[in-house]
C-alpha positions as CSV (number, residue, x, y, z in Angstrom):
1,M,-21.9,7.7,-27.3
2,K,-21.9,3.9,-27.4
3,K,-18.2,3.8,-26.2
4,N,-19.0,6.2,-23.3
5,L,-22.0,4.0,-22.2
6,S,-19.8,0.9,-22.3
7,L,-17.2,2.6,-20.1
8,L,-19.9,3.8,-17.7
9,L,-21.2,0.2,-17.4
10,L,-17.7,-1.1,-16.8
11,C,-17.2,1.4,-14.0
12,L,-20.5,0.4,-12.3
13,L,-19.5,-3.3,-12.7
14,V,-16.1,-2.6,-11.0
15,V,-17.8,-0.7,-8.1
16,F,-20.3,-3.6,-7.5
17,S,-17.5,-6.2,-7.7
18,I,-15.5,-4.4,-5.1
19,H,-18.5,-4.6,-2.6
20,A,-19.5,-8.1,-3.6
21,Q,-20.3,-11.0,-1.2
22,N,-19.2,-10.1,2.3
23,Y,-20.1,-6.4,1.7
24,P,-23.2,-6.4,-0.5
25,P,-24.2,-3.0,-1.9
26,Q,-27.3,-1.2,-0.5
27,S,-27.7,-3.7,2.4
28,N,-29.4,-2.6,5.6
29,V,-27.0,-4.7,7.6
30,L,-23.3,-4.5,8.0
31,W,-21.2,-7.1,9.8
32,V,-17.8,-6.1,11.3
33,T,-15.6,-8.9,12.3
34,T,-12.2,-8.2,13.8
35,P,-9.6,-10.9,14.6
36,D,-7.4,-10.3,17.7
37,H,-4.3,-10.5,15.4
38,T,-4.3,-7.6,12.9
39,N,-2.9,-9.7,10.1
40,W,-5.4,-12.5,10.7
41,L,-2.6,-15.0,11.2
42,Y,-1.7,-17.2,14.2
43,K,0.8,-19.8,15.3
44,L,-0.1,-23.4,15.4
45,K,-1.9,-24.3,18.6
46,E,-2.5,-20.6,19.4
47,E,-6.1,-19.6,20.2
48,A,-7.8,-17.2,17.7
49,K,-10.6,-14.9,18.7
50,V,-12.9,-12.8,16.6
51,T,-14.9,-9.8,17.8
52,V,-18.3,-9.6,16.0
53,A,-20.4,-6.4,15.7
54,L,-23.6,-5.9,13.7
55,Y,-25.1,-2.7,12.4
56,E,-28.5,-2.1,10.9
57,Y,-29.0,1.2,9.1
58,G,-25.6,2.2,10.6
59,I,-26.9,1.6,14.2
60,L,-24.9,-0.8,16.4
61,Q,-27.2,-3.7,17.4
62,D,-27.3,-4.8,21.1
63,N,-28.8,-7.8,23.0
64,L,-29.2,-9.7,19.7
65,Q,-28.5,-13.4,19.3
66,I,-26.4,-14.6,16.4
67,S,-25.6,-18.2,15.5
68,Y,-22.3,-19.5,14.2
69,S,-20.4,-22.5,13.0
70,L,-16.7,-23.0,12.6
71,G,-14.2,-25.5,11.2
72,P,-11.4,-25.8,8.7
73,E,-12.2,-24.0,5.5
74,L,-14.5,-25.9,3.0
75,M,-14.6,-28.8,5.4
76,P,-17.4,-29.9,7.8
77,S,-18.1,-27.7,10.8
78,E,-16.4,-28.7,14.0
79,K,-18.5,-26.6,16.3
80,T,-21.8,-24.7,16.3
81,G,-23.2,-22.3,18.8
82,T,-24.9,-19.0,19.5
83,A,-23.5,-15.7,20.9
84,T,-25.3,-12.6,22.2
85,L,-24.2,-9.1,21.3
86,K,-23.5,-7.3,24.6
87,N,-22.7,-3.6,24.3
88,G,-22.9,-4.2,20.6
89,K,-20.2,-6.9,20.4
90,A,-19.5,-10.6,21.0
91,V,-16.2,-12.4,21.1
92,I,-16.1,-15.9,19.6
93,S,-13.2,-18.2,20.0
94,L,-12.1,-20.2,16.9
95,G,-9.8,-22.4,18.9
96,S,-6.6,-23.4,17.1
97,M,-5.2,-25.8,14.6
98,A,-2.4,-28.3,15.0
99,K,-1.5,-28.3,11.3
100,P,-1.1,-25.3,8.9
101,G,-4.3,-24.1,7.3
102,F,-7.3,-21.8,7.7
103,K,-10.4,-21.8,9.9
104,D,-13.7,-20.4,8.8
105,L,-16.2,-18.7,11.1
106,Q,-19.6,-18.6,9.5
107,L,-22.2,-16.3,11.0
108,K,-25.9,-15.7,10.5
109,V,-28.7,-13.7,12.1
110,K,-32.4,-13.0,11.5
111,L,-33.6,-9.4,11.5
112,N,-37.1,-8.4,10.6
113,G,-37.8,-11.8,9.1
114,E,-34.7,-11.7,6.8
115,E,-31.6,-13.8,7.3
116,Y,-28.2,-12.2,6.9
117,K,-24.9,-14.1,6.6
118,H,-21.2,-13.4,6.9
119,H,-18.0,-15.3,7.3
120,I,-14.3,-14.7,8.1
121,K,-11.2,-16.9,7.8
122,V,-8.0,-16.8,9.8
123,G,-4.8,-18.6,9.1
124,F,-2.5,-20.8,11.1
125,E,1.1,-20.7,9.8
126,P,0.0,-21.0,6.2
127,E,3.5,-20.3,5.0
128,K,4.2,-24.0,5.9
129,L,1.5,-25.4,3.7
130,T,2.8,-27.9,1.1
131,P,1.1,-29.7,-1.8
132,Y,-0.6,-33.0,-1.6
133,T,-0.2,-33.3,-5.4
134,Q,2.8,-35.3,-6.5
135,F,5.2,-34.4,-9.3
136,P,5.1,-37.1,-12.0
137,G,8.5,-38.4,-13.1
138,D,7.6,-37.8,-16.7
139,F,5.9,-34.4,-16.2
140,V,8.5,-32.4,-18.2
141,S,8.9,-34.9,-21.0
142,F,5.1,-35.2,-21.3
143,W,4.6,-31.5,-21.8
144,Q,7.7,-31.1,-24.0
145,K,6.3,-33.7,-26.4
146,S,2.8,-32.2,-26.2
147,M,4.2,-28.8,-27.1
148,A,6.3,-30.2,-29.9
149,D,3.3,-32.0,-31.4
150,A,1.1,-28.8,-31.1
151,A,3.8,-26.7,-32.7
152,K,3.3,-28.7,-35.9
153,C,-0.2,-27.2,-36.3
154,P,0.0,-24.1,-38.6
155,M,-0.7,-20.8,-36.9
156,D,-3.8,-19.7,-39.0
157,V,-4.9,-16.2,-37.8
158,T,-7.9,-14.1,-38.7
159,K,-7.8,-10.5,-37.4
160,T,-10.9,-8.2,-37.5
161,F,-11.0,-4.6,-36.3
162,V,-13.5,-4.0,-33.5
163,P,-14.5,-0.2,-33.4
164,E,-16.7,-0.4,-30.4
165,Y,-13.8,-1.4,-28.2
166,S,-11.3,1.0,-29.8
167,N,-10.7,4.6,-28.9
168,D,-8.3,7.5,-29.7
169,K,-5.4,5.7,-28.0
170,V,-6.2,2.0,-28.6
171,D,-7.1,-0.3,-31.5
172,C,-9.0,-3.5,-30.7
173,Y,-9.1,-6.6,-32.9
174,L,-11.0,-9.8,-32.7
175,I,-8.5,-12.6,-33.2
176,K,-9.3,-16.2,-34.3
177,L,-6.3,-18.4,-33.8
178,Q,-5.7,-22.0,-34.8
179,A,-4.1,-23.9,-31.9
180,Y,-3.3,-27.4,-30.8
181,K,-4.7,-29.3,-33.8
182,K,-5.7,-28.3,-37.3
183,G,-9.3,-27.1,-37.3
184,S,-9.1,-26.3,-33.5
185,F,-9.4,-22.6,-32.8
186,V,-9.5,-20.1,-29.9
187,Y,-10.6,-16.5,-30.0
188,G,-9.4,-13.4,-28.2
189,Y,-9.4,-9.6,-28.2
190,L,-6.2,-8.0,-29.1
191,T,-5.8,-4.4,-27.8
192,M,-2.7,-2.4,-28.8
193,P,-1.6,1.2,-28.7
194,K,-2.5,3.3,-31.9
195,K,0.9,5.1,-31.7
196,P,3.5,3.3,-33.7
197,G,6.3,1.7,-31.6
198,K,7.6,-1.4,-30.0
199,Y,5.7,-2.7,-26.9
200,P,5.7,-5.5,-24.3
201,V,3.1,-8.1,-24.9
202,V,0.7,-9.5,-22.3
203,F,-1.0,-12.9,-22.6
204,S,-4.2,-12.9,-20.4
205,P,-6.2,-16.1,-20.3
206,P,-9.8,-16.1,-19.0
207,G,-11.5,-17.0,-15.7
208,A,-13.6,-20.2,-15.5
209,G,-16.9,-20.7,-17.3
210,I,-18.4,-20.1,-20.7
211,K,-19.4,-16.5,-21.0
212,P,-19.0,-13.4,-23.1
213,M,-15.8,-11.3,-23.0
214,N,-15.3,-7.6,-22.7
215,P,-11.8,-6.2,-23.1
216,L,-12.7,-2.8,-21.7
217,K,-12.0,-3.8,-18.1
218,D,-8.3,-4.0,-18.9
219,I,-8.0,-1.6,-21.7
220,F,-5.8,0.6,-19.5
221,Y,-2.9,-1.9,-20.4
222,A,-3.0,-0.7,-24.0
223,E,-3.5,2.9,-23.0
224,N,-0.3,2.5,-21.0
225,G,1.8,1.1,-23.8
226,Y,1.2,-2.7,-23.7
227,I,-0.1,-5.1,-26.4
228,R,-2.6,-7.4,-24.7
229,L,-4.4,-10.5,-25.8
230,D,-7.5,-11.4,-23.7
231,M,-8.0,-15.0,-24.8
232,E,-10.9,-17.4,-24.5
233,I,-10.2,-21.2,-24.5
234,H,-13.3,-22.9,-25.9
235,G,-13.3,-22.0,-29.5
236,I,-16.5,-20.0,-29.1
237,R,-16.8,-16.5,-30.5
238,P,-16.6,-14.0,-27.5
239,D,-19.0,-11.6,-29.1
240,L,-22.1,-13.8,-28.9
241,N,-25.0,-12.6,-26.8
242,E,-25.5,-13.7,-23.2
243,A,-28.4,-16.0,-24.1
244,A,-26.3,-18.0,-26.5
245,Y,-23.6,-18.4,-23.9
246,E,-26.1,-19.5,-21.4
247,E,-27.3,-22.2,-23.7
248,I,-23.8,-23.4,-24.3
249,S,-22.9,-23.3,-20.6
250,R,-25.9,-25.4,-19.8
251,A,-24.8,-28.0,-22.3
252,F,-21.2,-28.5,-21.2
253,G,-20.2,-26.0,-18.6
254,R,-21.8,-27.4,-15.4
255,G,-21.7,-30.4,-13.2
256,N,-20.5,-33.7,-14.6
257,T,-20.9,-32.4,-18.2
258,S,-18.4,-29.6,-17.4
259,Y,-15.4,-29.1,-19.6
260,L,-13.3,-29.1,-16.4
261,V,-14.0,-32.9,-16.0
262,N,-14.3,-33.8,-19.7
263,G,-11.8,-36.6,-20.5
264,L,-10.2,-36.6,-17.0
265,D,-9.6,-40.4,-17.1
266,N,-6.6,-39.9,-19.5
267,R,-4.1,-37.0,-19.6
268,D,-4.0,-37.2,-23.4
269,S,-7.7,-36.8,-23.8
270,Y,-8.4,-34.3,-21.0
271,Y,-10.2,-31.2,-22.3
272,M,-7.7,-28.8,-20.6
273,K,-4.8,-30.1,-22.7
274,K,-6.0,-27.9,-25.5
275,A,-6.4,-24.9,-23.2
276,Y,-2.8,-25.3,-21.8
277,L,-1.3,-25.6,-25.3
278,A,-3.4,-22.8,-26.7
279,G,-1.7,-20.5,-24.2
280,V,1.7,-21.4,-25.8
281,R,0.2,-20.7,-29.3
282,A,-1.1,-17.3,-28.1
283,I,2.4,-16.5,-27.1
284,D,3.6,-17.7,-30.6
285,Y,1.2,-15.1,-32.1
286,L,2.0,-12.2,-29.7
287,T,5.8,-12.7,-30.3
288,S,5.2,-12.7,-34.1
289,L,3.8,-9.2,-34.1
290,P,6.1,-6.6,-35.6
291,E,5.1,-4.2,-32.7
292,W,6.5,-6.5,-30.0
293,D,9.5,-5.1,-28.3
294,G,11.4,-8.4,-28.7
295,K,12.0,-8.8,-25.0
296,N,9.0,-8.7,-22.7
297,V,6.3,-11.4,-22.5
298,I,4.0,-11.1,-19.5
299,A,1.4,-13.7,-18.5
300,Q,-1.4,-12.3,-16.3
301,G,-4.8,-13.5,-15.2
302,G,-7.1,-14.3,-12.3
303,S,-8.8,-17.5,-11.0
304,Q,-8.7,-20.0,-13.9
305,G,-6.9,-17.2,-15.8
306,G,-4.3,-17.0,-13.0
307,A,-3.8,-20.7,-13.2
308,L,-3.3,-20.6,-17.0
309,A,-0.9,-17.7,-16.7
310,L,1.3,-19.6,-14.2
311,I,1.0,-22.7,-16.4
312,A,2.1,-20.8,-19.5
313,T,5.0,-19.4,-17.5
314,G,6.1,-22.9,-16.5
315,L,5.8,-24.2,-20.0
316,D,7.2,-21.4,-22.1
317,P,10.6,-19.9,-21.5
318,R,9.7,-16.8,-23.6
319,V,7.6,-15.6,-20.6
320,T,9.6,-13.0,-18.7
321,A,7.2,-12.3,-15.8
322,C,3.9,-13.6,-14.4
323,A,1.1,-11.9,-12.3
324,A,-1.6,-14.3,-11.0
325,S,-4.6,-13.6,-8.8
326,H,-6.1,-16.4,-6.6
327,P,-5.2,-19.1,-9.1
328,A,-7.6,-22.0,-9.7
329,L,-6.5,-25.6,-10.6
330,S,-4.1,-25.6,-7.7
331,D,-3.5,-28.7,-5.5
332,M,-6.9,-29.9,-6.7
333,A,-6.5,-33.3,-4.9
334,G,-5.8,-31.5,-1.6
335,Y,-9.1,-32.8,-0.2
336,K,-7.4,-36.2,0.0
337,A,-5.3,-34.6,2.8
338,N,-8.5,-33.7,4.7
339,R,-8.2,-30.0,3.8
340,A,-9.4,-27.6,1.2
341,G,-8.5,-28.4,-2.4
342,G,-8.4,-26.1,-5.3
343,Y,-11.1,-25.1,-7.8
344,P,-13.1,-26.7,-9.4
345,H,-13.4,-28.7,-6.2
346,L,-13.7,-32.0,-7.9
347,F,-14.3,-34.0,-4.8
348,T,-17.2,-31.9,-3.5
349,N,-18.9,-30.5,-6.7
350,Y,-18.8,-33.6,-8.9
351,E,-19.5,-37.3,-8.8
352,G,-17.1,-40.2,-9.3
353,M,-13.9,-38.1,-9.3
354,D,-11.9,-40.0,-6.7
355,T,-10.4,-42.7,-9.0
356,P,-6.8,-43.6,-9.6
357,E,-7.0,-42.6,-13.2
358,K,-8.4,-39.2,-12.6
359,L,-6.0,-38.5,-9.7
360,K,-3.1,-39.5,-12.0
361,T,-4.3,-37.1,-14.7
362,L,-4.6,-34.2,-12.2
363,E,-0.9,-34.5,-11.4
364,S,0.0,-33.6,-15.0
365,Y,-2.4,-30.6,-14.9
366,D,-2.0,-29.1,-11.5
367,V,-0.6,-25.6,-11.1
368,V,1.7,-26.6,-8.3
369,N,3.7,-28.8,-10.6
370,F,4.1,-26.0,-13.2
371,A,5.1,-23.6,-10.4
372,K,8.1,-25.8,-9.8
373,L,9.4,-25.0,-13.3
374,I,9.1,-21.2,-13.1
375,K,12.3,-19.2,-13.1
376,V,11.1,-15.7,-13.7
377,P,9.5,-13.1,-11.4
378,V,6.0,-13.8,-10.1
379,F,3.5,-11.6,-8.5
380,M,0.5,-13.1,-6.7
381,T,-2.5,-11.7,-4.8
382,W,-5.3,-13.5,-2.9
383,G,-7.8,-13.0,-0.1
384,Y,-8.5,-15.2,2.9
385,N,-12.3,-15.1,2.6
386,D,-12.3,-16.7,-0.9
387,D,-14.2,-20.0,-1.1
388,V,-13.8,-20.4,-4.8
389,C,-10.0,-20.4,-4.9
390,P,-9.3,-20.9,-1.1
391,P,-6.3,-19.2,0.5
392,T,-4.9,-22.7,1.4
393,T,-4.3,-23.4,-2.3
394,S,-3.0,-19.9,-3.1
395,Y,-0.4,-20.3,-0.3
396,I,0.6,-23.7,-1.5
397,V,1.3,-22.3,-5.0
398,Y,3.2,-19.4,-3.6
399,N,5.2,-21.6,-1.2
400,T,6.1,-23.9,-4.0
401,L,7.6,-21.1,-6.2
402,K,11.4,-21.0,-6.0
403,T,12.0,-17.8,-7.9
404,K,11.8,-14.1,-7.3
405,K,8.3,-13.5,-6.0
406,E,6.0,-11.0,-4.4
407,A,2.6,-11.3,-2.7
408,L,-0.1,-8.8,-2.0
409,I,-2.4,-10.5,0.5
410,T,-5.8,-8.9,1.1
411,P,-7.4,-10.9,3.9
412,V,-11.0,-9.5,3.6
413,N,-11.3,-10.3,-0.1
414,E,-13.4,-13.1,-1.4
415,H,-13.2,-14.1,-5.0
416,W,-12.5,-10.6,-6.4
417,I,-9.8,-8.0,-6.6
418,S,-10.3,-4.2,-6.6
419,L,-9.6,-1.8,-9.4
420,T,-6.7,-0.4,-7.3
421,T,-5.2,-3.9,-7.2
422,R,-5.6,-4.2,-11.0
423,H,-3.5,-1.1,-11.4
424,Q,-1.0,-2.3,-8.7
425,I,-0.4,-5.4,-10.9
426,L,0.4,-3.2,-13.9
427,D,2.8,-1.2,-11.7
428,W,4.6,-4.4,-10.7
429,I,4.8,-5.5,-14.3
430,K,6.4,-2.1,-15.2
431,K,9.0,-2.7,-12.5
432,N,9.9,-6.1,-13.9
433,L,10.3,-5.2,-17.6
434,K,13.6,-6.1,-19.2
């Protein structure tokens, strides 16, 4: 009964995630925005136009004034104005761009005393976007030495069966794994098929933040014949209650106390060094399992997890394929080029980040530089309306990859992927097994 309830809650979570942000569930109002190019892409200096319609209770609204602002994504607005819906629609010109990138049209309207917002981004030759972030001359040697040092740490493992996340096809275990330095641990949920056999392994690092984990959302990997490790990076048990996680997050998960800026003045003391090297240790563990097929190691994740999956793929030659959704930590210093930079948006969300020391550290931790080392197949997916991991930075990562690659671009998506896309990722993984 408990297992069935957990699965029901998971299904509801997925449904609400699919309709999040631009398409809120149970809203009285629906915006419909349609670019005049069906793929939402334009040539440089080409004018882009968007037709706007608004429905309340499913009824097309007419003679209603809406306000708007527009400009390059995540940058100050270049223009504001109003438009009146005539015959239920209004056409707004976004102008053009002289350099590759994205423009964001932000809309709002008041109905019955309530304000409703919406936005849509269109791209201008984003396939030509290149990184601002430089590749350090000692990038490879720094990480080779760091991995060699971390490898000296014994792989101390504790494995505990978790019945509430297991079923008739899958066994789930809580893993405690020593990584990086003696006494430094990370946790994760290992899900694997009950049926004896040899299986591909999937390393799946987490999205950003300090929060509980639930392996049920991707349990279909184990049900389809994969061993999967959903890993956390902070050394905090993933089975604590939400109140405990909220307390921990308030302490070092937000603002200038965030782990994402902890130690950023020096690349050897930056907090994320442990996270990057823990990914390699997770692969050490997965490839030590007697149930591993001895050939296939997949790195897969979204947002911060997408970044860490790409990083592990660049660092570890055992990885045979990588699937990353809207990766964070990508061209983070891009704001220095007067355009959107990658999550965690250090130059807009934090204070005192624009220093030579911090910028130098970022070069050794940015996804775009790990992407240059990748030689195996990569699948990426991202949306245009994403403000957390903007399409500018996803394109920059994809454009940087010089390997076999495939993209599923879903323009309407903000910072989410659908359940259908989750299964498409697994289908791509199946096609790229050795």
